[in-house]
Structure formats: C-alpha cells, structure tokens
Biopython code that builds the backbone (N, CA, C, O; Angstrom):
import numpy as np
from Bio.PDB.StructureBuilder import StructureBuilder

atoms = [
    (1, "LYS", "N", (6.253, 19.845, 7.069)),
    (1, "LYS", "CA", (6.428, 20.970, 7.591)),
    (1, "LYS", "C", (5.886, 20.855, 8.898)),
    (1, "LYS", "O", (4.735, 20.440, 9.032)),
    (2, "LEU", "N", (6.739, 21.248, 10.105)),
    (2, "LEU", "CA", (6.683, 21.267, 11.478)),
    (2, "LEU", "C", (5.328, 21.955, 11.903)),
    (2, "LEU", "O", (4.967, 22.815, 11.099)),
    (3, "LYS", "N", (4.698, 21.813, 12.730)),
    (3, "LYS", "CA", (3.849, 22.560, 13.437)),
    (3, "LYS", "C", (4.407, 23.716, 14.205)),
    (3, "LYS", "O", (5.630, 23.731, 14.341)),
    (4, "GLU", "N", (3.676, 24.726, 14.752)),
    (4, "GLU", "CA", (4.157, 25.899, 15.718)),
    (4, "GLU", "C", (4.546, 24.910, 17.009)),
    (4, "GLU", "O", (3.969, 23.876, 17.345)),
    (5, "THR", "N", (5.644, 25.518, 17.594)),
    (5, "THR", "CA", (6.047, 24.671, 18.766)),
    (5, "THR", "C", (5.911, 25.318, 20.022)),
    (5, "THR", "O", (6.387, 24.857, 21.059)),
    (6, "GLY", "N", (5.286, 26.349, 19.951)),
    (6, "GLY", "CA", (4.987, 27.140, 21.233)),
    (6, "GLY", "C", (6.347, 27.264, 22.122)),
    (6, "GLY", "O", (6.391, 26.781, 23.253)),
    (7, "GLY", "N", (7.347, 27.876, 21.593)),
    (7, "GLY", "CA", (8.501, 28.120, 21.984)),
    (7, "GLY", "C", (9.596, 27.203, 22.266)),
    (7, "GLY", "O", (10.702, 27.617, 22.614)),
    (8, "LYS", "N", (9.251, 25.664, 22.091)),
    (8, "LYS", "CA", (9.619, 24.429, 21.966)),
    (8, "LYS", "C", (10.686, 24.221, 20.910)),
    (8, "LYS", "O", (10.494, 24.514, 19.730)),
    (9, "GLY", "N", (11.669, 23.774, 21.312)),
    (9, "GLY", "CA", (12.698, 23.438, 19.819)),
    (9, "GLY", "C", (11.966, 22.516, 18.843)),
    (9, "GLY", "O", (11.025, 21.862, 19.292)),
    (10, "SER", "N", (12.271, 22.404, 17.660)),
    (10, "SER", "CA", (12.066, 21.536, 16.708)),
    (10, "SER", "C", (12.310, 20.039, 17.002)),
    (10, "SER", "O", (11.449, 19.209, 16.712)),
    (11, "GLU", "N", (13.328, 19.736, 17.501)),
    (11, "GLU", "CA", (13.231, 18.255, 18.258)),
    (11, "GLU", "C", (12.481, 17.968, 19.378)),
    (11, "GLU", "O", (12.227, 16.769, 19.495)),
    (12, "ASP", "N", (12.037, 18.710, 20.258)),
    (12, "ASP", "CA", (10.934, 18.347, 20.977)),
    (12, "ASP", "C", (9.565, 18.330, 20.204)),
    (12, "ASP", "O", (8.769, 17.444, 20.515)),
    (13, "ALA", "N", (9.228, 19.208, 19.248)),
    (13, "ALA", "CA", (8.111, 19.028, 18.550)),
    (13, "ALA", "C", (7.921, 17.710, 17.381)),
    (13, "ALA", "O", (6.876, 17.271, 16.902)),
    (14, "VAL", "N", (9.268, 17.305, 17.149)),
    (14, "VAL", "CA", (9.119, 16.070, 16.508)),
    (14, "VAL", "C", (8.925, 14.994, 17.197)),
    (14, "VAL", "O", (8.288, 14.021, 16.793)),
    (15, "THR", "N", (9.583, 15.123, 18.529)),
    (15, "THR", "CA", (9.509, 13.634, 19.302)),
    (15, "THR", "C", (7.921, 13.576, 19.841)),
    (15, "THR", "O", (7.349, 12.507, 20.055)),
    (16, "GLU", "N", (7.360, 14.757, 20.008)),
    (16, "GLU", "CA", (6.064, 14.872, 20.590)),
    (16, "GLU", "C", (4.987, 14.229, 19.476)),
    (16, "GLU", "O", (4.000, 13.623, 19.893)),
    (17, "GLU", "N", (5.218, 14.385, 18.087)),
    (17, "GLU", "CA", (4.408, 14.068, 17.088)),
    (17, "GLU", "C", (4.847, 12.415, 16.980)),
    (17, "GLU", "O", (3.972, 11.553, 17.060)),
    (18, "GLU", "N", (6.297, 12.055, 16.791)),
    (18, "GLU", "CA", (6.486, 10.895, 17.216)),
    (18, "GLU", "C", (5.768, 9.730, 18.345)),
    (18, "GLU", "O", (5.606, 8.514, 18.234)),
    (19, "ARG", "N", (5.590, 10.236, 18.930)),
    (19, "ARG", "CA", (5.147, 9.457, 20.248)),
    (19, "ARG", "C", (3.304, 9.546, 19.958)),
    (19, "ARG", "O", (2.593, 8.629, 20.368)),
    (20, "VAL", "N", (2.918, 10.323, 19.481)),
    (20, "VAL", "CA", (1.408, 10.016, 19.081)),
    (20, "VAL", "C", (1.302, 9.190, 17.962)),
    (20, "VAL", "O", (0.361, 8.398, 18.012)),
    (21, "VAL", "N", (2.147, 9.145, 16.764)),
    (21, "VAL", "CA", (2.078, 8.349, 16.035)),
    (21, "VAL", "C", (2.821, 6.747, 16.263)),
    (21, "VAL", "O", (2.433, 5.871, 15.490)),
    (22, "ASP", "N", (3.644, 6.458, 17.082)),
    (22, "ASP", "CA", (4.192, 5.380, 17.666)),
    (22, "ASP", "C", (4.014, 5.261, 19.197)),
    (22, "ASP", "O", (5.044, 5.173, 19.864)),
    (23, "GLN", "N", (2.945, 5.251, 19.760)),
    (23, "GLN", "CA", (2.633, 5.118, 20.971)),
    (23, "GLN", "C", (3.282, 3.715, 21.636)),
    (23, "GLN", "O", (3.562, 3.743, 22.834)),
    (24, "ALA", "N", (3.468, 2.765, 21.035)),
    (24, "ALA", "CA", (4.272, 1.555, 21.572)),
    (24, "ALA", "C", (5.481, 2.058, 21.695)),
    (24, "ALA", "O", (6.068, 1.868, 22.760)),
    (25, "GLY", "N", (6.075, 2.755, 20.714)),
    (25, "GLY", "CA", (7.792, 3.130, 20.732)),
    (25, "GLY", "C", (8.462, 1.874, 19.969)),
    (25, "GLY", "O", (9.575, 1.443, 20.269)),
    (26, "VAL", "N", (7.718, 1.384, 19.034)),
    (26, "VAL", "CA", (8.072, 0.566, 18.175)),
    (26, "VAL", "C", (9.433, 0.915, 17.260)),
    (26, "VAL", "O", (10.289, 0.043, 17.107)),
    (27, "TYR", "N", (9.542, 1.916, 16.811)),
    (27, "TYR", "CA", (10.378, 2.550, 15.873)),
    (27, "TYR", "C", (11.454, 3.567, 16.400)),
    (27, "TYR", "O", (12.328, 4.104, 15.720)),
    (28, "VAL", "N", (11.187, 3.751, 17.938)),
    (28, "VAL", "CA", (12.257, 4.411, 18.461)),
    (28, "VAL", "C", (13.383, 3.930, 18.537)),
    (28, "VAL", "O", (13.645, 2.785, 18.904)),
    (29, "GLY", "N", (14.529, 5.187, 18.021)),
    (29, "GLY", "CA", (15.589, 4.620, 17.751)),
    (29, "GLY", "C", (16.277, 4.255, 16.479)),
    (29, "GLY", "O", (17.459, 3.951, 16.321)),
    (30, "LEU", "N", (15.210, 4.353, 15.504)),
    (30, "LEU", "CA", (15.660, 3.894, 14.209)),
    (30, "LEU", "C", (15.659, 5.338, 13.300)),
    (30, "LEU", "O", (14.791, 6.209, 13.236)),
    (31, "SER", "N", (17.044, 5.233, 12.594)),
    (31, "SER", "CA", (17.294, 6.352, 11.406)),
    (31, "SER", "C", (16.060, 6.611, 10.602)),
    (31, "SER", "O", (15.053, 5.923, 10.440)),
    (32, "ARG", "N", (16.394, 7.752, 10.153)),
    (32, "ARG", "CA", (15.326, 7.893, 9.131)),
    (32, "ARG", "C", (15.086, 7.135, 8.016)),
    (32, "ARG", "O", (14.043, 6.822, 7.441)),
    (33, "ALA", "N", (16.667, 6.810, 7.740)),
    (33, "ALA", "CA", (16.823, 5.932, 6.534)),
    (33, "ALA", "C", (16.061, 4.408, 6.960)),
    (33, "ALA", "O", (15.263, 3.749, 6.294)),
    (34, "MET", "N", (16.448, 4.224, 7.880)),
    (34, "MET", "CA", (15.873, 2.714, 8.231)),
    (34, "MET", "C", (14.254, 2.846, 8.287)),
    (34, "MET", "O", (13.615, 1.794, 8.316)),
    (35, "LEU", "N", (13.660, 3.907, 8.301)),
    (35, "LEU", "CA", (12.309, 4.030, 8.463)),
    (35, "LEU", "C", (11.758, 4.328, 6.978)),
    (35, "LEU", "O", (10.642, 3.970, 6.601)),
    (36, "VAL", "N", (12.576, 4.948, 6.280)),
    (36, "VAL", "CA", (12.166, 4.900, 4.763)),
    (36, "VAL", "C", (12.120, 3.484, 4.204)),
    (36, "VAL", "O", (11.194, 3.021, 3.539)),
    (37, "SER", "N", (13.397, 2.769, 4.610)),
    (37, "SER", "CA", (13.505, 1.608, 4.125)),
    (37, "SER", "C", (12.345, 0.531, 4.490)),
    (37, "SER", "O", (12.176, -0.457, 3.776)),
    (38, "LYS", "N", (11.618, 0.760, 5.552)),
    (38, "LYS", "CA", (10.385, -0.036, 5.857)),
    (38, "LYS", "C", (9.400, -0.003, 5.124)),
    (38, "LYS", "O", (8.828, -0.945, 4.575)),
    (39, "ILE", "N", (9.089, 1.492, 5.083)),
    (39, "ILE", "CA", (8.250, 1.953, 4.205)),
    (39, "ILE", "C", (7.959, 1.305, 2.870)),
    (39, "ILE", "O", (6.920, 0.811, 2.432)),
    (40, "PHE", "N", (9.524, 1.485, 2.189)),
    (40, "PHE", "CA", (9.667, 0.850, 0.846)),
    (40, "PHE", "C", (9.306, -0.757, 0.911)),
    (40, "PHE", "O", (8.796, -1.356, -0.036)),
    (41, "GLU", "N", (9.621, -1.318, 2.078)),
    (41, "GLU", "CA", (9.568, -2.724, 1.901)),
    (41, "GLU", "C", (8.037, -3.158, 2.361)),
    (41, "GLU", "O", (7.617, -4.286, 2.105)),
    (42, "LEU", "N", (7.377, -2.347, 2.937)),
    (42, "LEU", "CA", (5.873, -2.435, 3.383)),
    (42, "LEU", "C", (4.928, -2.270, 1.841)),
    (42, "LEU", "O", (4.096, -2.985, 1.283)),
    (43, "SER", "N", (5.351, -1.379, 1.632)),
    (43, "SER", "CA", (5.168, -0.768, 0.006)),
    (43, "SER", "C", (4.937, -2.126, -0.734)),
    (43, "SER", "O", (3.867, -2.689, -0.963)),
    (44, "ASP", "N", (6.209, -2.511, -1.052)),
    (44, "ASP", "CA", (6.455, -3.790, -1.785)),
    (44, "ASP", "C", (5.795, -4.722, -1.745)),
    (44, "ASP", "O", (5.161, -5.216, -2.677)),
    (45, "SER", "N", (5.893, -5.231, -0.196)),
    (45, "SER", "CA", (4.811, -6.684, -0.013)),
    (45, "SER", "C", (3.373, -6.117, -0.230)),
    (45, "SER", "O", (2.584, -7.007, -0.547)),
    (46, "MET", "N", (2.911, -5.068, -0.157)),
    (46, "MET", "CA", (1.317, -4.787, -0.225)),
    (46, "MET", "C", (1.278, -4.588, -2.051)),
    (46, "MET", "O", (0.178, -4.297, -2.523)),
    (47, "LEU", "N", (2.283, -4.722, -2.873)),
    (47, "LEU", "CA", (2.074, -4.769, -4.132)),
    (47, "LEU", "C", (1.947, -6.077, -4.704)),
    (47, "LEU", "O", (1.155, -6.441, -5.573)),
    (48, "GLU", "N", (3.040, -6.894, -3.964)),
    (48, "GLU", "CA", (3.219, -8.261, -4.580)),
    (48, "GLU", "C", (1.770, -9.014, -3.759)),
    (48, "GLU", "O", (1.316, -9.987, -4.362)),
    (49, "ALA", "N", (1.163, -8.678, -2.653)),
    (49, "ALA", "CA", (0.040, -9.322, -2.341)),
    (49, "ALA", "C", (-1.165, -9.133, -3.083)),
    (49, "ALA", "O", (-1.930, -10.047, -3.391)),
    (50, "ALA", "N", (-1.326, -7.849, -3.379)),
    (50, "ALA", "CA", (-2.430, -7.089, -4.318)),
    (50, "ALA", "C", (-2.284, -8.037, -5.844)),
    (50, "ALA", "O", (-3.272, -8.490, -6.422)),
    (51, "SER", "N", (-1.144, -8.180, -6.236)),
    (51, "SER", "CA", (-0.761, -8.937, -7.536)),
    (51, "SER", "C", (-1.286, -10.509, -7.239)),
    (51, "SER", "O", (-2.292, -10.992, -7.758)),
    (52, "SER", "N", (-0.678, -10.988, -6.593)),
    (52, "SER", "CA", (-0.796, -12.554, -6.231)),
    (52, "SER", "C", (-2.732, -12.535, -5.976)),
    (52, "SER", "O", (-3.420, -13.433, -6.460)),
    (53, "GLN", "N", (-3.218, -11.622, -5.335)),
    (53, "GLN", "CA", (-4.804, -11.958, -5.420)),
    (53, "GLN", "C", (-5.244, -11.779, -6.652)),
    (53, "GLN", "O", (-6.172, -12.486, -7.044)),
    (54, "PHE", "N", (-4.682, -10.826, -7.486)),
    (54, "PHE", "CA", (-5.620, -10.438, -8.683)),
    (54, "PHE", "C", (-5.365, -11.708, -9.300)),
    (54, "PHE", "O", (-6.326, -12.226, -9.868)),
    (55, "HIS", "N", (-4.032, -12.450, -9.307)),
    (55, "HIS", "CA", (-3.743, -13.723, -10.314)),
    (55, "HIS", "C", (-4.543, -14.832, -9.565)),
    (55, "HIS", "O", (-5.142, -15.656, -10.256)),
    (56, "ASN", "N", (-4.587, -14.898, -8.528)),
    (56, "ASN", "CA", (-5.701, -16.033, -7.570)),
    (56, "ASN", "C", (-7.281, -15.942, -8.303)),
    (56, "ASN", "O", (-7.857, -16.935, -8.747)),
    (57, "VAL", "N", (-7.807, -14.641, -8.327)),
    (57, "VAL", "CA", (-8.997, -14.215, -8.724)),
    (57, "VAL", "C", (-9.446, -15.039, -10.127)),
    (57, "VAL", "O", (-10.375, -15.786, -10.434)),
    (58, "VAL", "N", (-8.065, -14.390, -10.917)),
    (58, "VAL", "CA", (-8.403, -15.059, -12.423)),
    (58, "VAL", "C", (-8.413, -16.273, -12.616)),
    (58, "VAL", "O", (-9.011, -16.864, -13.515)),
    (59, "ALA", "N", (-7.507, -16.888, -11.480)),
    (59, "ALA", "CA", (-7.224, -18.704, -11.893)),
    (59, "ALA", "C", (-8.549, -19.018, -11.367)),
    (59, "ALA", "O", (-9.096, -19.928, -11.991)),
    (60, "GLN", "N", (-9.216, -18.534, -10.411)),
    (60, "GLN", "CA", (-10.650, -18.960, -9.794)),
    (60, "GLN", "C", (-11.757, -18.557, -11.038)),
    (60, "GLN", "O", (-12.689, -19.351, -11.165)),
    (61, "ILE", "N", (-11.731, -17.626, -11.771)),
    (61, "ILE", "CA", (-12.887, -17.545, -12.490)),
    (61, "ILE", "C", (-12.728, -18.304, -13.675)),
    (61, "ILE", "O", (-13.695, -18.729, -14.307)),
    (62, "ARG", "N", (-11.297, -18.532, -14.072)),
    (62, "ARG", "CA", (-10.982, -19.648, -15.176)),
    (62, "ARG", "C", (-11.627, -20.922, -14.903)),
    (62, "ARG", "O", (-12.474, -21.398, -15.658)),
    (63, "ALA", "N", (-11.154, -21.588, -13.616)),
    (63, "ALA", "CA", (-11.829, -22.651, -13.040)),
    (63, "ALA", "C", (-12.863, -22.835, -13.026)),
    (63, "ALA", "O", (-13.243, -23.916, -13.475)),
    (64, "LEU", "N", (-14.053, -21.680, -12.396)),
    (64, "LEU", "CA", (-15.520, -21.893, -12.208)),
    (64, "LEU", "C", (-16.104, -21.928, -13.899)),
    (64, "LEU", "O", (-17.238, -22.348, -14.128)),
    (65, "ASN", "N", (-15.519, -21.614, -14.624)),
    (65, "ASN", "CA", (-15.847, -21.329, -16.111)),
    (65, "ASN", "C", (-15.656, -22.077, -16.735)),
    (65, "ASN", "O", (-16.395, -22.043, -17.719)),
    (66, "ALA", "N", (-14.700, -23.183, -16.721)),
    (66, "ALA", "CA", (-14.238, -24.119, -17.369)),
    (66, "ALA", "C", (-15.235, -25.027, -18.521)),
    (66, "ALA", "O", (-16.226, -25.742, -18.371)),
    (67, "GLY", "N", (-14.593, -24.688, -19.478)),
    (67, "GLY", "CA", (-15.482, -25.050, -20.773)),
    (67, "GLY", "C", (-16.185, -24.036, -21.582)),
    (67, "GLY", "O", (-16.769, -24.254, -22.643)),
    (68, "THR", "N", (-16.024, -22.480, -20.744)),
    (68, "THR", "CA", (-16.499, -21.489, -21.366)),
    (68, "THR", "C", (-15.613, -20.799, -21.738)),
    (68, "THR", "O", (-14.787, -20.576, -20.854)),
    (69, "LYS", "N", (-15.329, -20.161, -23.074)),
    (69, "LYS", "CA", (-14.365, -19.528, -23.607)),
    (69, "LYS", "C", (-14.500, -17.996, -22.979)),
    (69, "LYS", "O", (-15.519, -17.346, -23.212)),
    (70, "LEU", "N", (-13.391, -17.433, -22.145)),
    (70, "LEU", "CA", (-13.909, -16.135, -21.504)),
    (70, "LEU", "C", (-12.470, -15.383, -22.502)),
    (70, "LEU", "O", (-11.387, -15.730, -22.972)),
    (71, "ASN", "N", (-13.434, -14.053, -22.400)),
    (71, "ASN", "CA", (-12.316, -13.056, -23.321)),
    (71, "ASN", "C", (-11.366, -12.607, -22.227)),
    (71, "ASN", "O", (-11.917, -12.238, -21.190)),
    (72, "MET", "N", (-10.317, -12.576, -22.258)),
    (72, "MET", "CA", (-9.472, -12.357, -21.234)),
    (72, "MET", "C", (-8.428, -11.146, -21.708)),
    (72, "MET", "O", (-7.496, -10.834, -20.967)),
    (73, "GLU", "N", (-8.694, -10.314, -23.317)),
    (73, "GLU", "CA", (-8.071, -9.524, -23.931)),
    (73, "GLU", "C", (-8.459, -8.197, -22.949)),
    (73, "GLU", "O", (-9.560, -7.923, -22.472)),
    (74, "GLY", "N", (-7.260, -7.514, -22.819)),
    (74, "GLY", "CA", (-7.485, -6.360, -21.944)),
    (74, "GLY", "C", (-7.288, -6.345, -20.585)),
    (74, "GLY", "O", (-6.975, -5.288, -20.037)),
    (75, "LEU", "N", (-7.466, -7.671, -19.768)),
    (75, "LEU", "CA", (-7.537, -7.915, -18.315)),
    (75, "LEU", "C", (-5.862, -7.502, -18.126)),
    (75, "LEU", "O", (-4.833, -7.862, -18.699)),
    (76, "ASP", "N", (-6.218, -6.416, -16.847)),
    (76, "ASP", "CA", (-5.203, -6.206, -16.540)),
    (76, "ASP", "C", (-5.178, -5.806, -14.953)),
    (76, "ASP", "O", (-6.202, -5.387, -14.413)),
    (77, "GLU", "N", (-3.976, -5.956, -14.251)),
    (77, "GLU", "CA", (-4.641, -5.882, -12.655)),
    (77, "GLU", "C", (-4.322, -4.361, -12.203)),
    (77, "GLU", "O", (-4.245, -4.019, -11.023)),
    (78, "GLU", "N", (-4.166, -3.586, -13.195)),
    (78, "GLU", "CA", (-4.155, -1.947, -12.927)),
    (78, "GLU", "C", (-5.212, -1.336, -13.266)),
    (78, "GLU", "O", (-5.388, -0.163, -12.935)),
    (79, "LYS", "N", (-6.229, -2.126, -14.089)),
    (79, "LYS", "CA", (-7.194, -1.453, -14.750)),
    (79, "LYS", "C", (-8.672, -1.683, -13.791)),
    (79, "LYS", "O", (-8.716, -2.551, -12.920)),
    (80, "GLU", "N", (-9.562, -0.995, -14.023)),
    (80, "GLU", "CA", (-10.720, -0.965, -13.055)),
    (80, "GLU", "C", (-11.928, -0.934, -14.083)),
    (80, "GLU", "O", (-11.795, -0.479, -15.219)),
    (81, "VAL", "N", (-13.291, -1.532, -13.521)),
    (81, "VAL", "CA", (-14.649, -1.610, -14.277)),
    (81, "VAL", "C", (-14.874, -0.325, -13.849)),
    (81, "VAL", "O", (-14.618, -0.037, -12.680)),
    (82, "ARG", "N", (-15.515, 0.870, -14.963)),
    (82, "ARG", "CA", (-16.170, 1.760, -14.793)),
    (82, "ARG", "C", (-17.266, 1.606, -15.543)),
    (82, "ARG", "O", (-16.896, 1.059, -16.583)),
    (83, "ASP", "N", (-18.529, 1.817, -15.570)),
    (83, "ASP", "CA", (-19.701, 1.874, -16.548)),
    (83, "ASP", "C", (-19.814, 0.484, -17.148)),
    (83, "ASP", "O", (-20.461, 0.448, -18.195)),
    (84, "GLY", "N", (-19.338, -0.633, -16.721)),
    (84, "GLY", "CA", (-19.499, -1.645, -17.437)),
    (84, "GLY", "C", (-18.287, -1.744, -18.356)),
    (84, "GLY", "O", (-18.270, -2.654, -19.185)),
    (85, "GLN", "N", (-17.272, -0.885, -18.281)),
    (85, "GLN", "CA", (-16.049, -0.548, -19.235)),
    (85, "GLN", "C", (-14.673, -1.185, -18.277)),
    (85, "GLN", "O", (-14.584, -1.004, -17.063)),
    (86, "VAL", "N", (-13.788, -1.852, -18.997)),
    (86, "VAL", "CA", (-12.736, -2.079, -18.086)),
    (86, "VAL", "C", (-11.715, -1.112, -18.774)),
    (86, "VAL", "O", (-11.279, -1.146, -19.925)),
    (87, "VAL", "N", (-11.489, -0.359, -17.891)),
    (87, "VAL", "CA", (-10.687, 1.049, -18.244)),
    (87, "VAL", "C", (-9.194, 1.074, -17.468)),
    (87, "VAL", "O", (-8.766, 0.082, -16.879)),
    (88, "LEU", "N", (-8.498, 2.286, -17.545)),
    (88, "LEU", "CA", (-7.485, 2.537, -16.509)),
    (88, "LEU", "C", (-8.042, 3.430, -15.796)),
    (88, "LEU", "O", (-9.006, 4.043, -16.254)),
    (89, "PRO", "N", (-7.585, 3.678, -14.602)),
    (89, "PRO", "CA", (-8.041, 4.482, -13.386)),
    (89, "PRO", "C", (-7.466, 5.617, -13.836)),
    (89, "PRO", "O", (-7.545, 6.653, -13.176)),
]
sb = StructureBuilder()
sb.init_structure("model")
sb.init_model(0)
sb.init_chain("A")
sb.init_seg("    ")
for serial, (resi, resn, name, xyz) in enumerate(atoms, 1):
    if name == "N":
        sb.init_residue(resn, " ", resi, " ")
    sb.init_atom(name, np.array(xyz, "f"), 0.0, 1.0, " ", f" {name:<3s}", serial, name[0])
structure = sb.get_structure()
C-alpha cells in the first residue's frame, strides 16, 4: 500500500520511500525482479549460516562430552527449548 502522496504521483512517493530505505543508493536502478532475487539470495544464505552454526554447536557439545552418552533423540535445528522441553515453535 502506498502512503498518501499529498498531490504527488505514485512514482514520486515510491522514489521518496526508496530514498529513505536506500540512502546510499546501492539498489538504485535495480528492477523489482532483481531486488526479489536478492532477497531470496540473502534469505537462503541466512538459513545456511544458521544451519551450519547449529551443526557446529552439536559437534562442540559432542566433543566436550566425549565419553558421555548424550540423548540426541528429537534434536532438530527447528525446535526450541520451552519450560525444559524440546518442542516445535
């Protein structure tokens, strides 16, 4: 939804909003498709980083507790701990 433009055309309103968000002008001239593609690319890289960090932590816990049998049943990077229980968010 565009904000009220106060008599200005919708293109002017979008340009003003873009200037506020992208003050350095990094994304000026990119098409909508290119911007959407960049969003998906960043989202994918964030998911990959989070997954990698999860697996790194699991490996560290195993290394720090070598010789101890750890219960890994139900361990999942998408779950969280609530009230001492591992549950789906």
